[in-house]
C-alpha positions in Angstrom: 8.4 -5.3 6.5 7.5 -6.4 3.2 4.3 -5.0 1.7 2.3 -7.7 0.2 0.5 -5.8 -2.6 -3.0 -7.0 -4.5 -3.6 -5.9 -8.0 -3.8 -2.3 -8.1 -2.1 -1.3 -5.4 1.0 0.8 -4.7 4.1 1.2 -2.4 6.6 3.9 -2.4 10.2 3.0 -3.1 12.8 3.9 -0.3 15.9 3.3 -2.5 17.2 3.6 -6.1 18.9 0.6 -6.6 16.9 -2.4 -6.8 16.3 -6.1 -7.6 13.4 -7.4 -9.3 12.9 -10.7 -8.3 10.5 -13.4 -10.5 9.8 -17.0 -9.6 7.9 -19.1 -11.8 7.1 -22.6 -12.1 8.1 -22.7 -15.6 10.7 -21.1 -17.8 9.4 -17.4 -18.8 11.0 -14.3 -20.6 11.5 -11.4 -18.5 11.9 -7.7 -19.9 10.9 -4.2 -19.5 9.8 -0.9 -21.1 10.3 2.5 -20.9 7.9 4.9 -21.1 7.8 8.6 -20.9 5.2 10.6 -18.5 2.5 9.3 -20.3 3.7 5.8 -20.9 4.6 5.8 -24.2 7.5 3.8 -25.7 9.2 5.8 -28.4 11.0 2.9 -30.2 12.3 -0.5 -29.7 15.1 1.3 -28.1 13.1 1.8 -25.1 12.6 -2.0 -24.4 14.9 -4.5 -22.6 14.6 -7.9 -23.8 16.7 -11.0 -23.8 18.1 -9.7 -27.4 19.2 -6.4 -25.8 18.9 -7.1 -22.3 20.8 -3.8 -21.1 19.2 0.0 -21.1 20.5 2.8 -19.1 19.7 1.9 -15.5 18.3 -1.3 -16.3 19.4 -5.0 -17.2 17.0 -8.0 -17.4 17.7 -11.6 -18.1 19.2 -13.0 -21.5 16.9 -15.6 -22.0 13.8 -17.8 -20.5 14.2 -18.9 -17.0 12.3 -20.2 -14.1 13.9 -17.5 -11.9 15.1 -13.9 -12.7 16.8 -11.3 -11.4 16.5 -7.8 -12.9 19.1 -4.9 -11.8 17.2 -1.6 -11.5 19.2 1.9 -10.8 16.2 4.3 -10.9 18.7 7.0 -10.7 20.5 6.0 -13.9 17.4 6.0 -15.8 16.9 8.9 -18.2 15.3 11.8 -17.1 12.5 11.2 -19.9 11.6 8.2 -18.4 8.7 8.1 -16.1 7.4 4.5 -16.1 9.3 1.1 -16.3 6.9 -1.7 -16.9 8.2 -5.3 -16.1 7.1 -7.8 -18.6 6.7 -11.5 -18.2 6.1 -14.1 -21.0 5.8 -17.8 -22.3 8.3 -18.7 -24.7 6.5 -19.6 -28.1 9.1 -22.5 -28.7 9.5 -25.8 -27.2 7.2 -28.1 -25.4 6.3 -25.5 -22.4 2.6 -24.3 -21.4 1.1 -21.9 -23.8 -0.8 -20.0 -21.1 -0.4 -18.6 -17.5 -3.5 -20.5 -16.3 -1.6 -24.0 -16.6 1.1 -23.0 -14.6 1.5 -21.7 -11.0 1.1 -18.5 -10.2 4.3 -16.1 -10.9 5.6 -14.5 -7.7 7.4 -11.1 -8.4 9.2 -9.2 -5.4 11.1 -5.7 -5.4 14.1 -6.3 -3.3 17.4 -4.1 -2.2 20.9 -5.0 -3.2 21.0 -6.8 0.4 17.9 -9.0 -0.8 15.4 -7.3 1.8 12.0 -7.5 0.1 10.2 -4.1 -0.3 7.2 -5.5 -1.8 5.9 -8.2 -3.4 3.1 -9.8 -5.7 1.9 -12.6 -6.8 0.2 -12.7 -10.3 -3.2 -14.8 -9.7 -6.3 -14.8 -11.9 -4.4 -15.4 -15.0 -5.7 -17.9 -17.7 -5.8 -17.7 -21.1 -2.7 -15.0 -21.1 0.6 -15.5 -22.6 2.1 -12.2 -21.8 1.5 -10.0 -18.7 2.4 -6.8 -17.1 3.7 -7.5 -13.8 5.0 -4.6 -12.1 5.3 -0.9 -13.1 7.6 1.3 -11.4 6.6 5.3 -11.7 7.4 8.6 -10.7 5.2 10.6 -8.6 6.1 13.7 -7.0 10.1 13.6 -7.0 9.9 9.8 -5.7 9.3 6.4 -7.1 6.7 3.7 -6.5 5.8 0.5 -7.4 2.4 -0.9 -8.3 1.0 -4.2 -8.7 -0.5 -4.3 -12.3 -1.1 -8.0 -13.6 -2.8 -6.9 -16.7 -2.5 -9.9 -18.9 -2.7 -10.3 -22.8 -4.0 -13.6 -24.8 -2.2 -12.3 -27.4 1.3 -12.4 -26.5 4.2 -9.9 -26.5 3.0 -8.9 -29.7 -0.4 -7.7 -28.4 1.4 -6.4 -25.1 3.8 -4.1 -26.9 0.9 -3.1 -29.4 -1.3 -1.8 -26.2 1.3 0.4 -25.2 1.6 1.9 -29.0 4.8 0.5 -30.0 4.8 0.6 -33.9 7.1 -1.9 -34.1 5.3 -4.3 -31.8 5.0 -7.6 -34.0 8.6 -7.4 -35.5 9.9 -7.1 -32.0 7.8 -9.5 -30.3 9.2 -12.0 -32.9 12.7 -11.0 -32.6 12.5 -11.4 -28.7 11.1 -15.0 -29.3 13.8 -15.8 -31.9 16.4 -14.6 -29.4 14.9 -17.0 -26.8 14.5 -19.9 -29.3 18.2 -19.7 -29.5 19.1 -20.1 -26.0 16.1 -22.3 -24.6 18.0 -25.3 -24.6 20.1 -23.7 -21.5 17.3 -22.2 -19.9 17.3 -22.6 -16.2 14.8 -25.7 -15.1 11.8 -25.0 -12.6 12.6 -24.5 -9.0 12.2 -27.6 -6.7 8.8 -27.8 -4.9 7.5 -25.2 -2.8 8.5 -25.8 1.1 5.7 -26.3 3.6 5.3 -22.8 4.5 4.8 -21.9 0.7 7.6 -19.2 0.3 8.8 -18.7 -2.8 10.5 -15.3 -2.5 13.8 -16.2 -1.3 14.7 -19.2 -3.7 18.1 -20.7 -3.4 20.4 -18.7 -6.0 22.6 -20.9 -8.3 25.7 -19.6 -9.6 24.5 -18.9 -13.0 26.7 -17.3 -15.7 25.8 -14.7 -18.3 24.1 -17.4 -20.2 21.8 -18.6 -17.6 19.0 -15.9 -17.3 20.5 -14.1 -14.4 22.7 -10.9 -13.8 26.3 -11.8 -13.9 27.6 -11.5 -10.1 31.3 -11.4 -9.2 32.9 -12.6 -6.2 31.8 -9.7 -4.4 28.2 -9.5 -5.5 28.9 -6.4 -7.8 27.5 -6.8 -11.3 30.0 -5.9 -14.0 30.4 -2.8 -16.0 27.9 -3.5 -18.2 25.4 -3.3 -15.4 22.9 -0.3 -14.6 24.6 -0.2 -11.1 27.7 1.4 -12.7 28.0 4.8 -13.8 25.3 5.7 -16.8 28.6 6.3 -19.4 29.8 2.6 -18.6 26.4 1.1 -19.6 25.7 -0.3 -23.0 22.7 -0.3 -25.1 20.9 2.9 -27.0 20.0 5.4 -25.1 16.7 7.0 -25.6 17.1 10.7 -26.2 14.7 13.3 -24.5 12.4 15.0 -26.1 12.7 12.6 -29.6 9.9 10.8 -31.2 6.1 11.4 -31.1 4.9 11.7 -27.6 1.6 9.5 -27.2 -0.1 8.6 -23.9 -1.4 5.6 -22.1 -4.3 5.2 -20.1 -3.3 5.1 -16.8 -5.1 2.2 -12.7 -5.5 1.7 -10.6 -5.1 2.7 -11.5 -4.6 2.9 -13.6 -5.4 0.8 -10.4 -8.2 3.8 -12.8 -6.6 2.8 -16.8 -3.2 1.3 -17.0 -2.1 3.3 -14.2 -4.6 1.4 -12.2 -5.9 -1.5 -13.5 -9.3 -3.0 -13.4 -9.8 -5.2 -10.4 -10.3 -8.9 -10.5 -13.5 -10.6 -10.6 -15.9 -9.7 -7.8 -13.6 -6.5 -7.1 -15.6 -3.4 -6.1 -13.5 -0.9 -8.3 -13.2 -0.8 -12.1 -10.3 1.0 -12.9 -10.1 0.3 -16.8 -10.7 3.1 -19.1 -13.1 1.6 -22.0 -13.7 4.8 -23.6 -10.5 5.9 -24.2 -10.0 8.8 -26.9 -8.8 7.7 -29.9 -7.7 10.9 -31.3 -4.3 12.6 -30.9 -3.6 13.1 -27.1 -3.4 16.6 -25.2 -0.1 17.7 -23.9 1.5 16.1 -21.2 0.5 17.3 -17.5 2.5 20.1 -16.2 5.9 18.9 -14.3 6.0 19.8 -10.8 7.9 22.2 -9.5 11.4 21.5 -8.3 11.7 20.9 -4.7 13.6 23.0 -2.3 16.7 21.1 -0.7 15.5 18.5 2.0 12.0 19.0 1.0 9.7 16.9 -1.3 8.4 18.5 -4.6 5.5 20.6 -4.5 2.3 18.9 -6.2 0.5 20.1 -8.9 -2.9 19.1 -10.4 -3.1 16.8 -13.0 0.5 14.9 -12.6 -1.0 11.7 -12.9 -1.0 10.2 -16.2 -4.3 10.2 -18.8 -5.6 11.0 -22.2 -7.2 14.5 -20.9 -7.0 16.6 -17.8 -10.3 15.1 -16.4 -8.6 11.6 -16.8 -5.5 12.9 -15.1 -6.9 14.5 -12.4 -9.7 11.2 -11.8 -6.2 9.1 -11.4 -4.7 11.5 -9.2 -7.7 11.6 -6.9 -7.3 7.5 -6.8 -3.7 8.0 -6.3 -4.4 10.0 -3.2 -7.0 7.9 -1.9 -4.7 5.0 -2.1 -1.8 6.9 -0.3 -4.1 8.0 2.5 -5.6 4.1 3.1 -1.9 2.9 2.7 -0.3 5.4 5.2 -3.3 5.3 7.5 -3.0 1.5 7.6 0.9 1.7 8.5 -0.1 4.0 11.5 -2.8 1.8 12.6 -0.3 -1.2 12.3 2.3 0.3 14.3 -0.3 1.1 17.1 -1.3 -2.4 17.5 2.1 -3.6 17.6 2.9 -1.1 20.3 0.2 -2.2 22.0 0.5 -6.0 21.9 4.3 -5.1 23.0 3.5 -3.4 25.9 0.6 -5.9 26.9 2.9 -8.7 26.9 5.7 -7.0 28.7 3.0 -5.9 31.7 2.2 -9.7 31.4 5.9 -10.7 32.1 5.8 -8.3 35.0 2.8 -9.6 36.5 4.3 -13.4 36.1 7.2 -12.7 38.0 6.5 -12.7 41.7 10.0 -10.8 42.4 8.3 -7.6 40.5 5.8 -7.6 42.7 7.9 -6.7 45.7 9.5 -3.0 46.2 9.6 -0.4 43.1 10.5 -2.9 40.1 7.1 -3.8 39.0 6.4 0.1 38.9 9.5 0.9 37.3 8.9 -1.7 34.4 5.4 -0.6 33.9 6.6 2.8 33.6 9.5 1.4 31.0 6.8 -0.3 29.2 4.8 2.6 28.9 7.6 4.9 27.8 8.5 2.3 24.9 4.7 2.3 23.8 4.6 6.1 23.9 7.7 6.2 21.6 6.6 3.7 19.2 3.2 5.4 18.5 4.9 8.7 18.6 7.2 7.7 16.1 4.3 6.2 14.0 2.2 9.4 14.4 5.2 11.3 13.0 5.3 9.5 9.8 1.4 9.8 9.3 1.8 13.6 10.1 4.5 13.6 7.4 2.6 11.9 5.0 -0.7 13.7 5.8 0.8 17.1 5.4 2.0 16.4 1.8 -1.6 14.7 1.0 -3.5 17.8 2.0 -1.0 19.8 0.2 -1.8 18.1 -3.1 -5.4 18.3 -2.1 -5.2 22.1 -1.6 -4.0 22.1 -5.2 -6.3 19.5 -6.7 -9.6 20.7 -5.3 -9.7 23.9 -7.2 -8.7 22.2 -10.4 -11.5 20.0 -10.2 -14.0 19.6 -13.4 -17.8 20.4 -12.2 -18.6 16.7 -12.5 -15.9 16.0 -9.7 -16.2 19.5 -7.8 -17.9 20.4 -4.8 -21.0 22.5 -4.9 -19.1 25.5 -3.4 -16.2 25.2 -6.0 -15.9 28.5 -8.2 -16.2 26.3 -11.4 -19.6 25.9 -11.2 -20.1 29.9 -11.5 -18.6 29.1 -15.1 -21.1 26.2 -15.6 -22.1 25.5 -19.2 -24.0 22.1 -20.4 -21.5 19.7 -21.5 -21.2 18.1 -24.7 -19.9 14.9 -23.5 -20.2 12.6 -20.7 -17.6 13.0 -18.2 -15.6 9.8 -17.1 -17.1 9.8 -13.4 -19.4 12.1 -10.7 -18.5 13.1 -7.4 -21.3 11.7 -4.7 -19.3 12.9 -1.6 -16.4 13.1 0.5 -14.4 10.4 2.2 -11.9 10.7 5.0 -10.2 8.8 8.0 -10.5 9.8 11.7 -6.4 9.7 12.0 -6.8 12.4 9.0 -9.8 14.5 9.7 -8.2 17.5 7.7 -8.2 15.4 4.3 -11.2 15.1 2.1 -11.0 13.0 -0.8 -13.8 13.0 -3.3 -15.6 10.0 -3.8 -15.7 9.6 -7.6 -18.1 6.9 -9.2 -17.7 6.1 -12.8 -20.3 6.8 -15.3 -23.0 5.4 -16.4 -23.9 4.4 -12.9 -23.3 0.4 -12.5 -25.6 0.3 -9.1 -28.5 2.0 -8.2 -28.3 4.4 -5.1 -29.9 4.2 -1.8 -30.5 7.4 0.4 -30.6 5.6 3.9 -33.0 8.1 5.8 -33.7 5.6 8.6 -30.5 6.5 10.7 -30.8 8.8 13.6 -27.5 9.4 14.7 -24.3 10.5 12.5 -20.8 9.8 12.9 -20.0 12.7 15.3 -22.7 11.8 17.8 -25.5 14.2 16.5 -28.9 12.8 16.8 -31.3 13.7 14.1 -34.8 13.0 14.6 -36.7 10.7 11.6 -38.8 13.7 10.2 -35.5 15.7 9.7 -33.9 13.0 8.3 -36.2 12.1 5.5 -36.0 15.8 4.6 -32.3 15.6 4.5 -32.5 12.3 2.1 -34.4 13.8 -0.4 -32.5 17.0 -0.3 -29.5 14.7 -0.6 -31.3 13.0 -3.6 -32.2 16.1 -5.3 -28.6 17.1 -5.3 -27.6 14.0 -6.8 -29.9 13.8 -9.2 -29.2 17.8 -10.3 -25.5 16.8 -10.6 -26.2 13.8 -12.8 -28.4 16.3 -15.2 -25.7 18.8 -15.2 -22.9 16.5 -16.3 -25.0 14.8 -19.1 -25.4 16.7 -22.6 -28.6 18.1 -23.2 -31.3 15.3 -23.9 -29.5 12.4 -22.7 -30.6 12.3 -18.9 -34.1 11.9 -18.0 -35.5 12.2 -14.3 -38.7 10.5 -13.2 -40.2 10.7 -9.4 -42.4 9.0 -7.4 -43.6 10.6 -4.1 -46.9 8.6 -3.3 -47.8 10.6 -0.4 -46.6 14.0 -1.8 -44.6 14.4 1.5 -41.5 15.5 -0.7 -43.1 18.5 -2.5 -40.8 21.2 -0.6 -37.6 19.3 -0.9 -38.3 18.4 -4.8 -39.0 21.9 -5.9 -35.9 22.7 -7.6 -36.3 20.0 -9.7 -40.2 20.6 -10.5 -40.0 24.4 -10.8 -36.8 24.0 -12.6 -38.3 22.5 -15.7 -35.9 19.2 -15.8 -38.3 16.3 -14.9 -40.1 14.2 -17.5 -43.3 14.9 -15.7 -44.6 16.0 -12.6 -43.8 14.1 -9.3 -46.1 11.0 -9.5 -48.6 10.5 -6.7 -50.9 7.5 -5.4 -50.6 4.0 -6.1 -52.0 4.8 -9.6 -49.4 7.4 -10.5 -46.6 4.9 -8.9 -47.9 2.0 -11.2 -47.9 4.0 -14.3 -44.5 5.2 -13.7 -43.2 1.6 -13.1 -44.9 0.1 -15.8 -43.4 2.5 -18.4 -40.0 2.0 -17.0 -40.3 -1.7 -16.9 -41.7 -1.8 -20.3 -38.8 0.5 -21.6 -36.1 -2.2 -19.9 -38.0 -5.4 -21.6 -38.0 -3.4 -25.2 -34.3 -2.4 -25.2 -33.4 -5.9 -23.6 -35.0 -7.7 -26.5 -33.5 -5.5 -29.1 -30.2 -5.9 -27.9 -30.5 -9.7 -27.6 -31.6 -9.9 -31.0 -28.7 -8.0 -32.5 -31.3 -5.2 -33.8 -30.5 -2.3 -31.1 -31.8 0.3 -34.0 -35.0 -1.4 -33.8 -36.9 0.2 -31.0 -40.1 1.5 -31.6 -40.2 5.4 -32.6 -40.5 7.7 -30.2 -39.1 5.7 -27.3 -36.7 8.1 -25.2 -33.2 6.4 -25.7 -31.4 8.4 -22.8 -30.3 7.1 -19.7 -33.1 7.4 -17.0 -33.3 7.9 -13.6 -35.9 7.1 -10.8 -36.1 9.0 -7.7 -38.7 7.0 -5.4 -39.2 8.9 -2.3 -41.2 7.6 1.2 -40.8 3.7 0.2 -42.8 1.5 0.7 -45.3 3.8 1.3 -47.8 3.6 -2.1 -46.4 0.5 -3.1 -48.6 -3.0 -3.7 -47.0 -6.2 -4.5 -46.5 -5.7 -8.0 -45.0 -2.5 -7.6 -42.6 -4.0 -5.2 -41.6 -6.7 -7.8 -41.7 -4.2 -10.7 -39.0 -2.0 -8.3 -36.8 -5.0 -7.5 -36.8 -5.7 -11.7 -35.4 -2.2 -12.6 -32.9 -2.4 -9.9 -31.5 -5.8 -11.1 -31.9 -5.3 -14.9 -32.3 -1.5 -15.6 -28.6 -0.5 -15.0 -27.4 -2.5 -18.0 -30.0 -0.7 -20.2 -29.9 2.9 -19.1 -32.6 2.8 -16.1 -31.2 3.8 -12.8 -32.7 3.7 -9.2 -32.4 6.2 -6.5 -34.3 5.4 -3.5 -34.9 7.6 -0.3 -36.0 4.8 2.0 -35.8 3.7 5.7 -35.3 -0.1 5.6 -36.7 -0.5 9.0 -40.3 0.6 7.5 -40.3 -2.1 5.0 -39.3 -4.8 7.5 -42.9 -6.3 7.0 -42.1 -7.7 3.5 -39.3 -9.9 5.3 -36.4 -11.1 3.5 -38.0 -10.2 0.2 -36.4 -7.3 -0.1 -33.0 -8.0 1.1 -31.5 -8.4 -2.4 -33.0 -5.1 -3.4 -30.9 -3.3 -0.6 -27.7 -5.2 -1.4 -28.0 -4.1 -5.1 -27.9 -0.7 -4.5 -25.0 1.7 -3.0 -26.1 2.9 0.5 -25.1 6.6 1.0 -26.4 8.8 4.1 -27.7 12.2 4.1 -25.6 12.7 7.5 -21.7 11.9 7.9 -21.6 8.4 8.5 -18.8 5.5 8.9 -20.2 2.9 7.0 -18.2 2.6 3.6 -15.1 0.2 3.7 -12.5 0.4 0.6 -11.2 -3.0 -1.1 -7.7 -2.7 -0.2 -7.2 -2.6 3.5 -11.1 -2.4 4.8 -10.5 0.9 6.3 -14.3 2.3 7.9 -14.2 5.4 5.7 -16.4 8.4 6.8 -18.8 9.3 4.1 -20.2 13.1 3.8 -23.0 14.1 1.1 -22.4 16.5 -0.9 -25.0 19.1 0.0 -25.6 22.6 -1.4 -24.2 25.6 0.9 -27.0 27.3 2.9 -28.2 30.2 1.1 -26.5 29.2 -2.2 -28.6 29.5 -5.1 -26.1 27.2 -7.4 -28.5 24.6 -7.8 -31.2 26.6 -9.3 -28.8 28.3 -11.8 -27.4 25.1 -12.8 -31.1 23.3 -13.3 -32.0 26.8 -15.4 -29.3 26.2 -17.8 -30.0 22.6 -18.2 -33.8 23.3 -18.8 -32.9 25.8 -21.2 -30.4 23.7 -23.1 -33.1 20.7 -22.8 -35.7 23.2 -24.8 -33.0 24.0 -27.5 -32.3 20.3 -28.2 -35.9 19.6 -28.7 -36.3 22.3 -31.4 
């Protein structure tokens, strides 16, 4: 069964010898780059292109063509190579289109030598780009995976290669286009119109020779001696030596799908995997290599085996990789169970529709056979799931202790060595996620900083995902304690003086829960109470948003009034809508909509039902906030397969003083910073 990937998704590769097929509506140039463990290309000899189409383990087409077949043998790829990126570009010569937005979306597929598709990806959403990284084959824990990238470049091949830190990017891009121009007259024309079912994954293969843009085939289908399917010694082309060249790094997502390993989600997507704040200094050493695996077993996982500019970024990308892998393997299990269910129902319907099966024991035997086949299918699917879950659990056991404070649970020993940081981290942990089929694994829920959406701690739910019932008074208390834990974590991960917290508690109902913040000396002012206090805080924050917006729109960000607090601002609102009049409600909506872009963030502890009197007026407010719960609840869905993930809040362990100790250090650092 083919895995139809979307941008940022990955899929394991079951074999080493593969073909990558490309189908486009116009002649395109196909190439590939070899990268080390950090994604760095160490020279032009690490790039396969029409002018130099063969590298160890890799062969690409020799000119522009509407359809391509790239040959890959992952076993023959040098050990220093950890990433193979497949590139597509529009020729600069001729009368063809100058951007991918003017042609049909290119289709790519990874297949076995027998033509069976492993994974496919259609590169949608391209506009002004003339070159794109389509796919990425990368090592992970002793195996290989394919990821759908779809990262386009309006500057063409030169910009693409330069982004991968190739020093000779512009010269090589010019040489590639020159080689393509020499053979453009022989380029393969566009394929015929798509069939009614729209399938472009298996176009008819014409008998192209070596000058027609495809790998030359003999009568038996074997690729000649220059192919990477032969032993490495028979392949031509320069082979990059291990350990040579200066090792750079490349941003990872997805991932990215988060960095180039996890690229940015398309417009309207739920997750941004790009890394806009990459360091420009020399990168740290590459991540540690996984210990060798015992015969017949997978390699033992290590913390930080993803790519990135720092250990923090590598751990971030590794967590996202675990999240994707758990989502994928669970989706496969559920799909297998659904298939077994439908097959059993179909077989039982056939039994009931035949009158002869109702006589004697034929019907009972048929039903028993259907039940046995169902249990066999489900059992096999469960074995695969248990195998993948065991591997992910082993990875989680080594990753969790290695997480920095911003990613760690409150019971992680890293908090005992906490010091106020000097830089803002990449992301923040807002809790844990897990699925019912793999309840032993808790994947950290990480969100990028600064926050792009406000947070809503829903205190109105009366039952958690495990069926436990909690009364409304207890839910309000738990909701505010959860908000305090989130606020304390935000204060702890920002440098001194770069994060300010305000609290609105109109009725004073949250005095006990707010005590760690109020008594710790980390609030900008005591919690505001009553209608007057609510109006004062909202008025000051609204004015700050207006001033910063005007300064930015006027192109004078330094022209702010003296004394204006330019740090990130967080407003905690408890017991909404108590103490809010119509003006205050409008100001709150304004802060939720306009605040995040200028550093003003909102965290509400509220029961939506209590504000039902406002009608649809507040619907945009609730939709603009990320809903979290103070008890475990399965209300979060991922953007890939739509799983309902169970969310668990990051509460402080009972009896622990870690929150007070961390806030005491934050308060001391703020005092020193003001001096």
